[in-house]
C-alpha positions, 0 to 999 in steps of 0.5 A: 110449710113455713120454715122455723125462723128462730135462730139456732142455739149459739155455738161456743164460737159465737159466744162472747164474754159478758160482764155479768152472769145475768144479762139486762136483755132477757132475749140474750140470756143463756148458759155459758159453757164450763171453761176447760183448763187451758195449757197455761192454767192448772188446778191443784188441791181441789181447785183451791190452788191454781197455777197459771202464767201471765202474758209474756212470761214463762214463770208459773204463778200460784193463786190460792184461797185461805180461810179469809176466802180471798185469792192470794198470788205469789210467784213459784219462780219455776218454768218447769210445771212439775217443779212449779207444782211442788213449789206451789203446794209447799207455799200453800201449805206454809201459808195455811200453817202461818194463817193458823199461827195468826201471822201473815201468809208471806214471809218478809225479809228484814230489809222490807220491815226495816224500810217500813220502820224507817218511814214510821220513824220519819213520820214521828220526826215530822210530828216532832215526836222524839226527833233526836232519838228517832234520828239516832235509830234511823242512823243505826238502822241504815248504817249497821242493821240493814247492811248486815241483816237486810236479806235475812228473813226476820224469824230466821235471825238466831243467836249465832247471827247476833254474835256475828253481827257484834263482831262485824259492827265492832270491826266497822266502828273500830272500837268496843262500843259503850253500853249507852251505844249498845242500848241505842242499837238494841232499841232501834232493832226492837222498833223493827221487831215491834212493827213486824209483830204489830202488823202481823208479819210475825207472831209475838209467840215466835222466839226471836234473838235480841241484841245485847246491851252489855258494853264497855262502861262509860267514863266519867264525863269531864266537868269544871270545878267551881274555881275553874268555872269562875275563872272561865266566866271571867276569862270570857269577858276579855276573850269575847272581844277578840277575833282575827276576822269579822266572823270570828269576832261575832262567834266569840261574842255569841259563844260567851252568851251561849256558854252562860245560858248553858251553864245557867240552865243545864240545857243540852248544847246543839239542837235543844239550845239552838232551836230557842227563839225569843218567843220561847223566853218569858218572865214567870212570876211567883204569886206567893213571893212576887219574885220573877224568874226567867222561864225558857221553853225548849224542845230536844232529845226527850221532848219539850219542857219549861226550864228555869234559868239562874238569875245571871242568865239575864245579863246574857239575854240583855247582851244578845238583845242589844246586838239585835238590830230589830230590837233597837231602842227596846228593853229586854222586858219589851223584847220578851213581851213582843214574842219575836219568832227569830232565833236567839243565837244568830249572826248579824246577817241573820244566819245561825251558827251550825255549831259552837263546837270549834269556837269552844275548843279554841276557847278551852285551849286559850284558857288552858282548861281543855284537859280535865285533870281528874279524868284526863279527857278533853272538855266539850260543850257537854261538860257545861251540862255535866257541871250544872248537874254536879253543882245543882246536887252538891252546892244547890242541894237540889233533889234528883226529881227536880233536877231530872225535870229541869234537865229533861232526863230521867231520875234513873239516868241521874242516879247512874251518873251521879250516884256518888254525889247523891251519897255526898248530899246525905253526908250530914244525915249519915255522919 
């Protein structure tokens, strides 16, 4: 009698794992026996929650399914199985509760969300979206918010933490911040909260503490009177020709043109004005009157806009063009038509001054105009912008809506700073 040569049913020792439940070779098809739990795997909550250990680690990990039917993993941070089981069940129950509330199953600390916010702010800066404002937010987050709130869970920040933060911040700043400073801090904090809600880390329904915006009232900014401004512009004619070194002489010449352009436009000193290139300046012709006006494209704290310069700004542009070697033999009109992509304010070696602050302070001391007699404060380059707004409202009778567009600010901001002047404008109608 022939012996049966068919192979015996394979034992579990001879079974090798395969990648698919169904083999492509029908002669190899067999049932894989149910795997028994290993000492490094434990099932809880009817198999919905599994404890396991990774290779070369004695810490128990938890893996569980939520309503989305996907597996989620997290460390229990325990070596003891009993403690790990208890921790895993608490994590699982909280995750299911958070899922029902419509928020992320894991809790995130403030620093993790703040770092995501910092990346989002930098992306906006790279896209030229509110670059100055976003840089202020980044500075506040890195210097103040992260060091204090960093290791707290965002939903656990309460009103008492806000009070502690305010004391800590004021001590670090060594002063009581102005309301405008607090507004920046509050807005930076709210950007972090908004991102957390937007990405589902917390629910919009969860009550959260917020930073106060109430601070010390800002002092009136020092400006120049009409007589002081006329004296300054006349003083600059001779002062700009001096200087103890080659660099100082160039800076004095540049500062005269810089100051005249600021006072004739109301633009911001710093980035907004230093970013101007020759290609950003053009003649705008009013077709109704055939009059032409200098129009300048600026981009700064509140975005980009066109502004109109007063007629005397043309003299400053002519002086700047006459000192530019590249423009030799060209009239100002020809220079503007060619749209040169080079900075308006630059030195003879092609470099651009980082700031005119120091040069301006020396000018103020030399002219005797450093101290504003009305406020007792030292004047800064910002005083020129404040002077422009003051004279536009009082002397030029410009309405606040037009002035707001010209200066790249809001009507509300102008009304807060210049409310007394707007009442003065209506004196004829009120008397």
